[in-house]
N, C-alpha and C positions, 0 to 999 in steps of 0.2 A: 768547663763543658767539653765533652769529648767530640772530636771531629767524626762525624758520621759517614764521611766519605761520599755524601750525596748533597747535591744542591738542587733546589727547585726554583725555577724562574717563576715567581709568583705573578709577575706582570703578564706572563703569557697565558695564564690560566683563566678560564671563563668563570663567571660567577658560580655556576653549578659545580665546577671542579674545585673551586675554593671552598665552597660549603661542604663538599664531600671530604676534602682534606681536613677541615675543622672537625667534622664528625668522627673521622678515623682517628685523629689525634686525641679527641676526648675519650674514645674507646680505649686507646692505648694507655692513656693516663689512668683510667679506672683499673686496667689490668695491672699496671705498675703499682698502684696504690694497694690493690688486693694482695699482691705478692709481698710488698713491704709489710703490710699488716700481718700476714701469715708468718713472716720472718720474725717480727716483733713478738708475736704470741709464743712462738717456739723459744725465743730467747728468754721470755718471762717464765715460761714453764721450766726451762732448764735451770734458771736461777733459783726458782722456788725449790726444785728437786735437790739442787746442791746444798740447800739449807735444811733439807729433810721435810719439806712440806709439799702439798699439792696446791694447785691454784685455788681450788675450792676452800682449802684451809686458810690460805692467805687472805682471800676476799671476805671470808666469814669472820675472821679474827678481829676486824676493827676498821679503823679509819673513820668510824662514826663519831661525830662530835657529841658531847653530852649536852650541848646547847640546843640541839634540834635544828630543823630546817626553818628558814625564814618563812613567815606567813604573810607579812605586810611589808610594803616598801613605800618610801617617801615619793609621792608623785613628782616633786620638784627635783629630787636626786635619787634615782632608783638604786644607787649603791648603798644608801642608808636603809637598812632593813631591821625588822624586829620579829622574833619568833612567836610573840604572843605570851611569852612567859617573863616574869620579873617586872621590874619598873618600866613604865612606858617611857620611850625616848621623847625628848623635847619636841622633835619635829612632828611626832604623832599627836602630842598634846596640843600643839599650836594648830595643826590641821583640823583637829576635832573642835577646837575653840572657834575656828573659822567656818564651821558648819559641815565639815566632811564627816562621813561615817567610816567605821572600820572596813565596811564592804568596799568603799571607794579606794582603799589602799591595799586590799588583799591581792595576793599574787595568784 
């Protein structure tokens, strides 16, 4: 962490001054995040351009899984999902046997 050359005696500040300091710091963080995001976007655009593509071409070209997006999740373990295609997973069969419906498990 770099030395900012400033020190604030937090103990001497009133509640209102501390709240203003927090608000100002949160605004500054948003500004920093926006700047870093813009820098990241520029870097991605340059990388795509170096390879002879635009960002639109990169994003349209893929990354899509042939499996499809999950439509159902195990209520007991949300990391277990099912797209609704193919063989039903055991957790789904067990839940349905226990009286749950597909709607109970839809995302």
